[in-house]
C-alpha positions as a Markdown table, in Angstrom:
| # | Residue | x | y | z |
|---|---|---|---|---|
| 1 | Unk | 0.0 | 0.0 | 0.0 |
| 2 | Unk | 1.3 | 3.5 | -0.9 |
| 3 | Unk | 2.5 | 5.4 | 2.2 |
| 4 | Unk | 1.9 | 9.1 | 2.5 |
| 5 | Unk | 4.9 | 11.4 | 2.3 |
| 6 | Unk | 4.7 | 14.9 | 3.6 |
| 7 | Unk | 7.5 | 17.4 | 3.4 |
| 8 | Unk | 6.3 | 19.5 | 6.3 |
| 9 | Unk | 4.1 | 19.4 | 9.4 |
| 10 | Unk | 6.1 | 18.3 | 12.4 |
| 11 | Unk | 5.4 | 21.5 | 14.3 |
| 12 | Unk | 1.6 | 21.1 | 13.7 |
| 13 | Unk | -0.7 | 19.4 | 16.3 |
| 14 | Unk | -3.2 | 18.2 | 13.9 |
| 15 | Unk | -3.3 | 16.9 | 10.3 |
| 16 | Unk | -4.4 | 19.1 | 7.4 |
| 17 | Unk | -8.2 | 19.2 | 6.9 |
| 18 | Unk | -9.5 | 17.5 | 3.8 |
| 19 | Unk | -10.5 | 20.9 | 2.4 |
| 20 | Unk | -6.9 | 22.1 | 2.9 |
| 21 | Unk | -5.5 | 19.1 | 1.2 |
| 22 | Unk | -7.8 | 19.5 | -1.8 |
| 23 | Unk | -6.8 | 23.1 | -2.2 |
| 24 | Unk | -3.1 | 22.6 | -1.6 |
| 25 | Unk | -2.6 | 19.6 | -3.9 |
| 26 | Unk | -1.2 | 20.3 | -7.3 |
| 27 | Unk | -3.5 | 19.8 | -10.3 |
| 28 | Unk | -2.8 | 16.6 | -12.2 |
| 29 | Unk | -1.3 | 18.5 | -15.1 |
| 30 | Unk | 1.5 | 19.8 | -12.8 |
| 31 | Unk | 2.9 | 16.3 | -12.5 |
| 32 | Unk | 4.2 | 16.6 | -16.1 |
| 33 | Unk | 7.2 | 18.2 | -14.5 |
| 34 | Unk | 8.5 | 14.8 | -13.3 |
| 35 | Unk | 11.3 | 14.7 | -15.8 |
| 36 | Unk | 12.6 | 18.1 | -14.9 |
| 37 | Unk | 12.3 | 17.4 | -11.2 |
| 38 | Unk | 14.3 | 14.2 | -11.6 |
| 39 | Unk | 17.0 | 16.0 | -13.7 |
| 40 | Unk | 17.2 | 18.6 | -11.0 |
| 41 | Unk | 17.4 | 16.0 | -8.3 |
| 42 | Unk | 20.2 | 14.2 | -10.0 |
| 43 | Unk | 22.2 | 17.5 | -10.2 |
| 44 | Unk | 21.4 | 18.1 | -6.6 |
| 45 | Unk | 22.6 | 14.6 | -5.6 |
| 46 | Unk | 26.0 | 15.4 | -7.2 |
| 47 | Unk | 26.1 | 18.7 | -5.3 |
| 48 | Unk | 25.5 | 16.8 | -2.0 |
| 49 | Unk | 28.4 | 14.5 | -2.9 |
| 50 | Unk | 30.6 | 17.6 | -3.3 |
| 51 | Unk | 29.3 | 18.9 | 0.1 |
| 52 | Unk | 30.1 | 15.6 | 1.8 |
| 53 | Unk | 26.4 | 15.0 | 2.8 |
| 54 | Unk | 26.5 | 11.9 | 0.5 |
| 55 | Unk | 29.3 | 9.6 | -0.1 |
| 56 | Unk | 30.3 | 8.7 | -3.7 |
| 57 | Unk | 28.5 | 5.4 | -3.3 |
| 58 | Unk | 25.4 | 6.9 | -1.9 |
| 59 | Unk | 25.3 | 9.5 | -4.6 |
| 60 | Unk | 25.6 | 6.8 | -7.3 |
| 61 | Unk | 22.8 | 4.8 | -5.7 |
| 62 | Unk | 20.5 | 7.8 | -5.5 |
| 63 | Unk | 21.2 | 8.8 | -9.1 |
| 64 | Unk | 20.6 | 5.2 | -10.3 |
| 65 | Unk | 17.3 | 5.0 | -8.4 |
| 66 | Unk | 16.1 | 8.4 | -9.7 |
| 67 | Unk | 16.9 | 7.2 | -13.2 |
| 68 | Unk | 14.9 | 4.1 | -12.6 |
| 69 | Unk | 12.0 | 6.1 | -11.1 |
| 70 | Unk | 12.0 | 8.2 | -14.3 |
| 71 | Unk | 11.7 | 5.1 | -16.5 |
| 72 | Unk | 8.9 | 3.7 | -14.3 |
| 73 | Unk | 6.9 | 6.9 | -14.4 |
| 74 | Unk | 7.3 | 7.2 | -18.2 |
| 75 | Unk | 6.1 | 3.6 | -18.7 |
| 76 | Unk | 3.2 | 4.0 | -16.3 |
| 77 | Unk | 4.5 | 1.6 | -13.7 |
| 78 | Unk | 4.7 | 4.4 | -11.1 |
| 79 | Unk | 2.1 | 7.2 | -10.9 |
| 80 | Unk | 1.1 | 10.0 | -8.5 |
| 81 | Unk | -1.3 | 9.0 | -5.7 |
| 82 | Unk | -4.0 | 11.3 | -4.3 |
| 83 | Unk | -2.0 | 11.8 | -1.2 |
| 84 | Unk | 1.0 | 13.2 | -3.1 |
| 85 | Unk | 0.8 | 16.9 | -2.6 |
| 86 | Unk | 3.0 | 17.8 | -5.6 |
| 87 | Unk | 5.6 | 16.4 | -7.9 |
| 88 | Unk | 8.3 | 16.8 | -5.3 |
| 89 | Unk | 6.4 | 14.9 | -2.7 |
| 90 | Unk | 5.6 | 12.2 | -5.2 |
| 91 | Unk | 9.2 | 11.6 | -6.2 |
| 92 | Unk | 10.5 | 11.7 | -2.7 |
| 93 | Unk | 7.9 | 9.1 | -1.7 |
| 94 | Unk | 9.1 | 6.8 | -4.4 |
| 95 | Unk | 12.8 | 7.4 | -3.5 |
| 96 | Unk | 12.2 | 6.7 | 0.2 |
| 97 | Unk | 10.1 | 3.6 | -0.6 |
| 98 | Unk | 13.0 | 2.2 | -2.6 |
| 99 | Unk | 16.0 | 3.4 | -0.5 |
| 100 | Unk | 14.6 | 4.0 | 3.0 |
| 101 | Unk | 16.5 | 6.6 | 5.0 |
| 102 | Unk | 19.1 | 7.1 | 2.3 |
| 103 | Unk | 16.3 | 8.5 | 0.1 |
| 104 | Unk | 15.5 | 11.1 | 2.7 |
| 105 | Unk | 19.0 | 12.5 | 2.5 |
| 106 | Unk | 18.4 | 14.1 | -0.8 |
| 107 | Unk | 16.3 | 16.9 | 0.6 |
| 108 | Unk | 19.3 | 18.5 | 2.4 |
| 109 | Unk | 20.3 | 21.9 | 1.2 |
| 110 | Unk | 17.2 | 22.5 | -1.0 |
| 111 | Unk | 13.6 | 23.6 | -0.8 |
| 112 | Unk | 10.5 | 23.2 | -2.8 |
| 113 | Unk | 10.8 | 26.9 | -3.5 |
| 114 | Unk | 14.0 | 26.6 | -5.7 |
| 115 | Unk | 12.9 | 23.2 | -7.0 |
| 116 | Unk | 9.5 | 24.6 | -8.3 |
| 117 | Unk | 11.2 | 27.6 | -9.9 |
| 118 | Unk | 13.8 | 25.4 | -11.5 |
| 119 | Unk | 11.5 | 22.7 | -12.8 |
| 120 | Unk | 9.3 | 25.2 | -14.6 |
| 121 | Unk | 12.2 | 27.1 | -16.1 |
| 122 | Unk | 13.7 | 23.9 | -17.4 |
| 123 | Unk | 10.4 | 22.9 | -18.9 |
| 124 | Unk | 9.8 | 26.2 | -20.5 |
| 125 | Unk | 13.3 | 26.3 | -22.0 |
| 126 | Unk | 12.7 | 22.9 | -23.5 |
| 127 | Unk | 9.2 | 23.6 | -24.7 |
| 128 | Unk | 10.2 | 26.9 | -26.3 |
| 129 | Unk | 12.3 | 25.0 | -28.7 |
| 130 | Unk | 9.5 | 22.5 | -29.5 |
| 131 | Unk | 7.1 | 25.5 | -30.2 |
| 132 | Unk | 9.7 | 27.0 | -32.5 |
| 133 | Unk | 10.2 | 23.7 | -34.3 |
| 134 | Unk | 6.4 | 23.6 | -34.9 |
| 135 | Unk | 6.3 | 27.2 | -36.0 |
| 136 | Unk | 9.1 | 26.6 | -38.4 |
| 137 | Unk | 6.9 | 24.0 | -40.1 |
| 138 | Unk | 4.4 | 26.7 | -40.6 |
| 139 | Unk | 7.1 | 28.9 | -42.0 |
| 140 | Unk | 8.1 | 26.1 | -44.4 |
| 141 | Unk | 4.5 | 26.0 | -45.6 |
| 142 | Unk | 4.4 | 29.7 | -46.1 |
| 143 | Unk | 7.7 | 29.7 | -48.0 |
| 144 | Unk | 6.6 | 26.9 | -50.2 |
| 145 | Unk | 3.4 | 28.7 | -51.2 |
| 146 | Unk | 5.3 | 32.0 | -51.6 |
| 147 | Unk | 7.9 | 30.3 | -53.8 |
| 148 | Unk | 5.1 | 29.0 | -56.0 |
| 149 | Unk | 3.3 | 32.4 | -56.2 |
| 150 | Unk | 6.1 | 34.9 | -56.6 |
| 151 | Unk | 4.4 | 36.3 | -59.7 |
| 152 | Unk | 0.8 | 35.7 | -58.8 |
| 153 | Unk | -1.0 | 39.0 | -58.7 |
| 154 | Unk | -3.5 | 39.9 | -56.0 |
| 155 | Unk | -5.2 | 43.0 | -54.6 |
| 156 | Unk | -3.5 | 44.4 | -51.5 |
| 157 | Unk | -5.8 | 45.9 | -48.9 |
| 158 | Unk | -5.7 | 48.7 | -46.3 |
| 159 | Unk | -8.7 | 49.3 | -44.1 |
| 160 | Unk | -10.0 | 46.1 | -45.8 |
| 161 | Unk | -10.5 | 48.1 | -48.9 |
| 162 | Unk | -8.7 | 47.4 | -52.2 |
| 163 | Unk | -5.5 | 49.5 | -52.2 |
| 164 | Unk | -2.7 | 48.4 | -54.6 |
| 165 | Unk | -1.8 | 45.3 | -56.5 |
| 166 | Unk | 0.7 | 43.0 | -54.8 |
| 167 | Unk | 2.1 | 39.6 | -55.4 |
| 168 | Unk | 0.4 | 36.9 | -53.4 |
| 169 | Unk | 3.9 | 35.7 | -52.2 |
| 170 | Unk | 4.4 | 39.2 | -50.7 |
| 171 | Unk | 1.2 | 38.9 | -48.8 |
| 172 | Unk | 2.1 | 35.5 | -47.5 |
| 173 | Unk | 5.6 | 36.6 | -46.5 |
| 174 | Unk | 4.2 | 39.5 | -44.4 |
| 175 | Unk | 2.9 | 36.8 | -42.0 |
| 176 | Unk | 6.1 | 34.8 | -42.2 |
| 177 | Unk | 8.1 | 37.9 | -41.2 |
| 178 | Unk | 6.0 | 38.4 | -38.1 |
| 179 | Unk | 6.6 | 34.7 | -37.2 |
| 180 | Unk | 10.3 | 35.1 | -37.7 |
| 181 | Unk | 10.2 | 37.9 | -35.0 |
| 182 | Unk | 8.2 | 35.6 | -32.7 |
| 183 | Unk | 11.0 | 33.0 | -33.0 |
| 184 | Unk | 13.6 | 35.7 | -32.3 |
| 185 | Unk | 11.6 | 36.6 | -29.2 |
| 186 | Unk | 11.8 | 33.0 | -27.9 |
| 187 | Unk | 15.5 | 32.9 | -28.4 |
| 188 | Unk | 15.9 | 36.2 | -26.7 |
| 189 | Unk | 13.7 | 35.1 | -23.9 |
| 190 | Unk | 15.8 | 32.0 | -23.5 |
| 191 | Unk | 19.0 | 34.0 | -23.2 |
| 192 | Unk | 17.6 | 35.9 | -20.3 |
| 193 | Unk | 16.2 | 32.7 | -18.7 |
| 194 | Unk | 19.5 | 30.9 | -18.7 |
| 195 | Unk | 20.1 | 31.4 | -14.9 |
| 196 | Unk | 19.6 | 28.5 | -12.5 |
| 197 | Unk | 17.5 | 29.0 | -9.3 |
| 198 | Unk | 19.0 | 25.8 | -7.7 |
| 199 | Unk | 21.0 | 26.7 | -4.6 |
| 200 | Unk | 18.6 | 29.5 | -3.6 |
| 201 | Unk | 16.8 | 27.0 | -1.3 |
| 202 | Unk | 13.9 | 28.6 | 0.5 |
| 203 | Unk | 15.0 | 32.2 | -0.1 |
| 204 | Unk | 18.3 | 33.0 | 1.6 |
| 205 | Unk | 20.5 | 30.5 | -0.2 |
| 206 | Unk | 21.8 | 27.1 | 1.0 |
| 207 | Unk | 24.3 | 26.4 | 3.8 |
| 208 | Unk | 25.0 | 23.0 | 2.2 |
| 209 | Unk | 24.7 | 23.4 | -1.6 |
| 210 | Unk | 27.5 | 25.9 | -2.0 |
| 211 | Unk | 28.5 | 25.3 | -5.6 |
| 212 | Unk | 25.4 | 26.2 | -7.6 |
| 213 | Unk | 27.5 | 27.0 | -10.6 |
| 214 | Unk | 28.3 | 23.3 | -11.0 |
| 215 | Unk | 24.6 | 22.2 | -11.1 |
| 216 | Unk | 23.8 | 25.2 | -13.3 |
| 217 | Unk | 26.2 | 24.0 | -15.9 |
| 218 | Unk | 25.0 | 20.5 | -15.6 |
| 219 | Unk | 21.4 | 21.6 | -16.3 |
| 220 | Unk | 22.3 | 23.7 | -19.3 |
| 221 | Unk | 22.2 | 27.1 | -17.7 |
| 222 | Unk | 24.8 | 29.8 | -18.2 |
| 223 | Unk | 25.1 | 30.5 | -14.5 |
| 224 | Unk | 23.2 | 30.5 | -11.2 |
| 225 | Unk | 20.8 | 33.4 | -10.4 |
| 226 | Unk | 22.6 | 36.4 | -8.8 |
| 227 | Unk | 20.2 | 36.8 | -5.9 |
| 228 | Unk | 18.6 | 33.9 | -4.0 |
| 229 | Unk | 15.5 | 35.9 | -3.1 |
| 230 | Unk | 15.0 | 36.9 | -6.7 |
| 231 | Unk | 15.6 | 33.3 | -7.8 |
| 232 | Unk | 12.6 | 31.9 | -5.9 |
| 233 | Unk | 10.4 | 35.0 | -5.9 |
| 234 | Unk | 10.5 | 36.2 | -9.5 |
| 235 | Unk | 8.4 | 34.9 | -12.3 |
| 236 | Unk | 9.0 | 37.7 | -14.8 |
| 237 | Unk | 10.6 | 35.0 | -17.1 |
| 238 | Unk | 7.2 | 33.2 | -17.0 |
| 239 | Unk | 5.3 | 36.5 | -17.7 |
| 240 | Unk | 7.7 | 37.2 | -20.6 |
| 241 | Unk | 7.3 | 33.7 | -22.0 |
| 242 | Unk | 3.5 | 34.2 | -21.8 |
| 243 | Unk | 3.9 | 37.5 | -23.7 |
| 244 | Unk | 5.9 | 35.8 | -26.4 |
| 245 | Unk | 3.2 | 33.0 | -26.8 |
| 246 | Unk | 0.4 | 35.6 | -26.6 |
| 247 | Unk | 2.1 | 37.7 | -29.4 |
| 248 | Unk | 2.5 | 34.5 | -31.4 |
| 249 | Unk | -1.2 | 33.7 | -30.9 |
| 250 | Unk | -2.2 | 37.1 | -32.1 |
| 251 | Unk | 0.0 | 36.8 | -35.2 |
| 252 | Unk | -1.6 | 33.4 | -35.9 |
| 253 | Unk | -5.0 | 34.8 | -35.5 |
| 254 | Unk | -4.3 | 37.5 | -38.1 |
| 255 | Unk | -3.3 | 34.8 | -40.7 |
| 256 | Unk | -6.4 | 32.8 | -39.6 |
| 257 | Unk | -8.6 | 35.9 | -40.3 |
| 258 | Unk | -7.1 | 36.3 | -43.8 |
| 259 | Unk | -7.7 | 32.6 | -44.6 |
| 260 | Unk | -11.4 | 33.1 | -43.7 |
| 261 | Unk | -11.6 | 35.9 | -46.3 |
| 262 | Unk | -9.5 | 34.2 | -49.0 |
| 263 | Unk | -11.5 | 31.0 | -48.8 |
| 264 | Unk | -14.9 | 32.7 | -48.8 |
| 265 | Unk | -17.2 | 32.6 | -51.8 |
| 266 | Unk | -16.9 | 36.3 | -52.0 |
| 267 | Unk | -13.1 | 36.3 | -52.3 |
| 268 | Unk | -12.6 | 32.9 | -54.0 |
| 269 | Unk | -8.8 | 33.1 | -53.7 |
| 270 | Unk | -8.1 | 29.7 | -52.2 |
| 271 | Unk | -9.8 | 26.4 | -51.6 |
| 272 | Unk | -9.2 | 24.5 | -48.4 |
| 273 | Unk | -8.1 | 20.9 | -48.6 |
| 274 | Unk | -10.8 | 18.6 | -47.3 |
| 275 | Unk | -8.5 | 17.2 | -44.7 |
| 276 | Unk | -8.2 | 20.6 | -43.1 |
| 277 | Unk | -11.8 | 21.8 | -43.2 |
| 278 | Unk | -15.1 | 20.7 | -41.6 |
| 279 | Unk | -18.7 | 20.7 | -42.6 |
| 280 | Unk | -22.1 | 21.6 | -41.2 |
| 281 | Unk | -24.5 | 19.3 | -39.3 |
| 282 | Unk | -27.5 | 20.8 | -41.1 |
| 283 | Unk | -26.2 | 22.5 | -44.3 |
| 284 | Unk | -24.6 | 19.8 | -46.5 |
| 285 | Unk | -22.9 | 22.3 | -48.8 |
| 286 | Unk | -20.8 | 23.9 | -46.2 |
| 287 | Unk | -17.0 | 23.8 | -46.0 |
| 288 | Unk | -15.7 | 25.7 | -43.0 |
| 289 | Unk | -12.3 | 26.9 | -42.0 |
| 290 | Unk | -12.6 | 25.6 | -38.5 |
| 291 | Unk | -8.8 | 25.4 | -38.0 |
| 292 | Unk | -8.6 | 29.1 | -38.5 |
| 293 | Unk | -11.6 | 29.8 | -36.3 |
| 294 | Unk | -10.2 | 27.7 | -33.5 |
| 295 | Unk | -6.8 | 29.3 | -33.8 |
| 296 | Unk | -8.4 | 32.7 | -33.6 |
| 297 | Unk | -10.5 | 31.8 | -30.7 |
| 298 | Unk | -7.8 | 30.1 | -28.7 |
| 299 | Unk | -5.6 | 33.2 | -28.9 |
| 300 | Unk | -7.9 | 34.5 | -26.2 |
| 301 | Unk | -6.6 | 31.8 | -23.8 |
| 302 | Unk | -3.0 | 32.9 | -24.3 |
| 303 | Unk | -3.8 | 36.6 | -23.9 |
| 304 | Unk | -5.7 | 35.9 | -20.7 |
| 305 | Unk | -2.9 | 33.7 | -19.4 |
| 306 | Unk | -0.5 | 36.6 | -19.7 |
| 307 | Unk | -3.0 | 38.8 | -17.9 |
| 308 | Unk | -3.4 | 36.1 | -15.2 |
| 309 | Unk | 0.4 | 36.0 | -14.5 |
| 310 | Unk | 0.8 | 39.8 | -14.4 |
| 311 | Unk | -2.1 | 40.1 | -11.9 |
| 312 | Unk | -0.8 | 37.3 | -9.8 |
| 313 | Unk | 2.6 | 38.9 | -9.6 |
| 314 | Unk | 1.3 | 42.4 | -8.8 |
| 315 | Unk | 2.0 | 43.5 | -5.3 |
| 316 | Unk | 3.5 | 40.2 | -4.0 |
| 317 | Unk | 6.1 | 40.6 | -1.2 |
| 318 | Unk | 9.5 | 39.7 | -2.7 |
| 319 | Unk | 10.2 | 36.0 | -1.9 |
| 320 | Unk | 8.2 | 32.8 | -2.5 |
| 321 | Unk | 4.4 | 32.9 | -2.1 |
| 322 | Unk | 1.9 | 30.2 | -3.1 |
| 323 | Unk | 0.3 | 32.7 | -5.5 |
| 324 | Unk | 3.3 | 31.9 | -7.8 |
| 325 | Unk | 1.9 | 28.4 | -8.4 |
| 326 | Unk | -0.4 | 30.0 | -10.9 |
| 327 | Unk | 2.6 | 30.3 | -13.2 |
| 328 | Unk | 2.2 | 26.6 | -14.2 |
| 329 | Unk | -1.5 | 26.9 | -15.0 |
| 330 | Unk | -0.9 | 29.8 | -17.4 |
| 331 | Unk | 2.3 | 28.4 | -19.0 |
| 332 | Unk | 0.9 | 24.9 | -19.5 |
| 333 | Unk | -2.3 | 26.3 | -21.1 |
| 334 | Unk | -0.2 | 28.3 | -23.6 |
| 335 | Unk | 2.0 | 25.4 | -24.5 |
| 336 | Unk | -0.8 | 22.9 | -24.8 |
| 337 | Unk | -2.7 | 25.3 | -27.1 |
| 338 | Unk | 0.2 | 26.0 | -29.4 |
| 339 | Unk | 1.1 | 22.3 | -29.7 |
| 340 | Unk | -2.4 | 21.8 | -31.1 |
| 341 | Unk | -2.8 | 24.9 | -33.2 |
| 342 | Unk | 0.6 | 25.1 | -35.0 |
| 343 | Unk | 0.6 | 21.7 | -36.7 |
| 344 | Unk | -3.0 | 22.2 | -37.9 |
| 345 | Unk | -2.2 | 25.7 | -39.2 |
| 346 | Unk | 0.9 | 24.4 | -41.0 |
| 347 | Unk | -1.1 | 21.6 | -42.7 |
| 348 | Unk | -3.9 | 24.0 | -43.7 |
| 349 | Unk | -1.5 | 26.4 | -45.3 |
| 350 | Unk | 0.6 | 23.8 | -47.0 |
| 351 | Unk | -2.5 | 22.2 | -48.7 |
| 352 | Unk | -4.2 | 25.4 | -49.9 |
| 353 | Unk | -5.2 | 25.4 | -53.5 |
| 354 | Unk | -4.6 | 29.0 | -54.9 |
| 355 | Unk | -6.8 | 30.4 | -57.7 |
| 356 | Unk | -4.3 | 32.7 | -59.4 |
| 357 | Unk | -6.5 | 33.8 | -62.2 |
| 358 | Unk | -9.3 | 34.9 | -59.9 |
| 359 | Unk | -6.8 | 36.9 | -57.8 |
| 360 | Unk | -5.4 | 38.6 | -60.9 |
| 361 | Unk | -8.9 | 39.5 | -62.0 |
| 362 | Unk | -9.6 | 41.1 | -58.6 |
| 363 | Unk | -6.2 | 42.8 | -58.5 |
| 364 | Unk | -7.4 | 45.9 | -60.4 |
| 365 | Unk | -10.9 | 46.1 | -58.8 |
| 366 | Unk | -11.6 | 49.2 | -56.8 |
| 367 | Unk | -9.2 | 51.4 | -58.9 |
| 368 | Unk | -6.1 | 49.8 | -57.3 |
| 369 | Unk | -4.0 | 51.3 | -60.1 |
| 370 | Unk | -4.9 | 54.9 | -59.2 |
| 371 | Unk | -1.5 | 55.4 | -57.4 |
| 372 | Unk | 0.2 | 54.6 | -60.7 |
| 373 | Unk | -1.4 | 57.6 | -62.3 |
| 374 | Unk | -0.4 | 59.9 | -59.4 |
| 375 | Unk | 3.2 | 58.5 | -59.4 |
| 376 | Unk | 3.4 | 59.0 | -63.2 |
| 377 | Unk | 2.3 | 62.6 | -62.9 |
| 378 | Unk | 4.8 | 63.2 | -60.2 |
| 379 | Unk | 7.7 | 61.7 | -62.2 |
| 380 | Unk | 6.6 | 64.1 | -65.0 |
| 381 | Unk | 7.0 | 67.2 | -62.9 |
| 382 | Unk | 3.5 | 67.6 | -61.4 |
| 383 | Unk | 3.6 | 68.4 | -57.7 |
| 384 | Unk | 2.2 | 65.4 | -55.9 |
| 385 | Unk | -0.5 | 67.4 | -54.2 |
| 386 | Unk | -1.8 | 68.3 | -57.6 |
| 387 | Unk | -1.2 | 64.8 | -59.0 |
| 388 | Unk | -3.4 | 63.5 | -56.1 |
| 389 | Unk | -6.2 | 65.8 | -57.0 |
| 390 | Unk | -6.0 | 65.0 | -60.7 |
| 391 | Unk | -6.1 | 61.3 | -60.0 |
| 392 | Unk | -9.0 | 61.6 | -57.7 |
| 393 | Unk | -10.9 | 63.5 | -60.4 |
| 394 | Unk | -10.0 | 60.7 | -62.9 |
| 395 | Unk | -11.4 | 58.0 | -60.5 |
| 396 | Unk | -14.6 | 60.0 | -60.1 |
| 397 | Unk | -14.8 | 60.2 | -64.0 |
| 398 | Unk | -14.4 | 56.4 | -64.3 |
| 399 | Unk | -17.1 | 55.8 | -61.7 |
| 400 | Unk | -19.5 | 58.0 | -63.5 |
| 401 | Unk | -18.7 | 56.3 | -66.9 |
| 402 | Unk | -18.7 | 52.8 | -65.4 |
| 403 | Unk | -15.2 | 52.0 | -66.7 |
| 404 | Unk | -11.8 | 51.1 | -65.3 |
| 405 | Unk | -8.6 | 53.2 | -65.5 |
| 406 | Unk | -7.1 | 51.0 | -68.1 |
| 407 | Unk | -10.2 | 51.3 | -70.3 |
| 408 | Unk | -9.7 | 55.1 | -70.8 |
| 409 | Unk | -8.9 | 56.5 | -74.2 |
| 410 | Unk | -6.3 | 59.3 | -74.7 |
| 411 | Unk | -9.2 | 61.7 | -75.3 |
| 412 | Unk | -10.9 | 60.7 | -72.0 |
| 413 | Unk | -7.7 | 61.2 | -70.1 |
| 414 | Unk | -7.1 | 64.7 | -71.6 |
| 415 | Unk | -10.7 | 65.6 | -70.8 |
| 416 | Unk | -10.0 | 65.2 | -67.2 |
| 417 | Unk | -6.6 | 67.0 | -67.3 |
| 418 | Unk | -4.4 | 67.9 | -70.3 |
| 419 | Unk | -1.4 | 66.6 | -68.4 |
| 420 | Unk | -2.8 | 63.1 | -68.6 |
| 421 | Unk | -1.5 | 61.7 | -71.9 |
| 422 | Unk | -1.5 | 58.2 | -73.5 |
| 423 | Unk | 2.0 | 57.7 | -72.1 |
| 424 | Unk | 0.4 | 56.8 | -68.8 |
| 425 | Unk | -1.5 | 53.8 | -70.1 |
| 426 | Unk | 1.4 | 51.3 | -70.1 |
| 427 | Unk | 1.7 | 51.9 | -66.4 |
| 428 | Unk | -1.9 | 50.9 | -65.8 |
| 429 | Unk | -1.5 | 47.2 | -65.5 |
| 430 | Unk | -1.1 | 45.1 | -62.3 |
| 431 | Unk | 2.2 | 43.7 | -63.7 |
| 432 | Unk | 3.6 | 47.1 | -64.2 |
| 433 | Unk | 2.4 | 48.3 | -60.8 |
| 434 | Unk | 4.1 | 45.5 | -58.9 |
| 435 | Unk | 7.3 | 45.7 | -61.0 |
| 436 | Unk | 7.6 | 49.4 | -60.1 |
| 437 | Unk | 7.7 | 48.6 | -56.4 |
| 438 | Unk | 11.3 | 47.4 | -56.8 |
| 439 | Unk | 12.9 | 48.9 | -53.6 |
| 440 | Unk | 14.1 | 46.8 | -50.8 |
| 441 | Unk | 11.1 | 45.0 | -49.2 |
| 442 | Unk | 8.8 | 45.9 | -52.0 |
| 443 | Unk | 6.4 | 43.6 | -53.8 |
| 444 | Unk | 8.3 | 43.4 | -57.1 |
| 445 | Unk | 8.8 | 39.7 | -58.0 |
| 446 | Unk | 12.6 | 40.2 | -58.0 |
| 447 | Unk | 12.5 | 41.7 | -54.5 |
| 448 | Unk | 10.2 | 39.0 | -53.3 |
| 449 | Unk | 12.5 | 36.3 | -54.6 |
| 450 | Unk | 15.3 | 37.9 | -52.6 |
| 451 | Unk | 13.1 | 38.1 | -49.5 |
| 452 | Unk | 12.3 | 34.4 | -49.8 |
| 453 | Unk | 16.0 | 33.5 | -49.9 |
| 454 | Unk | 16.9 | 35.7 | -46.9 |
| 455 | Unk | 13.9 | 34.3 | -44.9 |
| 456 | Unk | 14.8 | 30.7 | -45.8 |
| 457 | Unk | 18.4 | 31.3 | -44.6 |
| 458 | Unk | 17.0 | 32.8 | -41.4 |
| 459 | Unk | 14.7 | 29.9 | -40.8 |
| 460 | Unk | 17.7 | 27.5 | -41.2 |
| 461 | Unk | 19.5 | 29.5 | -38.5 |
| 462 | Unk | 16.5 | 29.4 | -36.2 |
| 463 | Unk | 16.1 | 25.7 | -36.8 |
| 464 | Unk | 19.6 | 25.1 | -35.5 |
| 465 | Unk | 18.7 | 27.0 | -32.3 |
| 466 | Unk | 15.5 | 24.9 | -31.9 |
| 467 | Unk | 17.5 | 21.7 | -32.3 |
| 468 | Unk | 20.3 | 22.7 | -29.9 |
């Protein structure tokens, strides 16, 4: 029968009430930190050998037993019991059951305070790389579609109104550029989070574990935290992680919103693959972009998680407080959400069927070539303030006549303003419009091709970080 292990309570005259136990026990999802707690415990065992608390042989026995416990938990042979208050209690119970009094020696020189901070930090540093790997698969899908559509013409929008022709690749890469910054934020966050809390103990540091720099190196950190109170009492690294995930979720929601529009009957730009769409229980004809809808909806969870963490931190006295256990709730929610959303979004983008001819047809709707007229006038010496007015009058004339800009005859142009001549007409095509935007970062196909190559190289560099 499983015996109860409690890491505190000797000074109490009565046992905790059932209500207290229910409130205090970690949610089941928190026990996912078993691997990180075991890794930390192995590093701490080596620290206790250095401190002389454990002999070399005792240290080897404890490390071997911890390794075996990890394998048993992973295989399902060992699992938390209802009386295990948290992951630390669970693993110490198993260690003591297997080693007796020797297992109880491992607790010397550490506290659940530095263990909890360290376990979550290790987990987040690992998961940040998993998230980036998934995000890079979405980047690969965007790059593949952009490569295939470097010359595909489409209307660009501002205020959700037709603005100027662009290439569809350029539109796709706008999202990819945002994701590349999200990846950079993860890497930048990781650099600031590369400090180990182990050795801080409860809050004042340990009188036994005096070489925290050794365990820090073993656990993949750059160094220990500079201040033991800060080590156990701070969660700004969690709040920052949640900001990065929330920002990513907002960027994902923006792509999702565009996919709704592109796949609608009204736009008709793309068709969703059947494997990445759903139908209606009552309307047989429906094909819904549910992946995009769920992605947009779940961004609310990540935004609220960031808010939760900031509110939990506000006004806390500076050392460990149980309020800080909310860090895991918010972080796990963000990670679990992204691990569902990112593969689905990548698959949906990769399998989109793009209707290039329909996009090209729409690329000049709404007088998107009007800026070409104003630019042509400016290049021919007309002050742009006047060129703007002339072009506006030309658009009004087209609306009244029910024609497009490219349909105008030289006489019609001159009737609006004598400075408008037939020489402007070759500029009034979507191909000419995108080719003219040939500056760095512009939508000209040649510039887009360069952008693709630079982004592909950046993704390769970011992939190496994720795999490190």
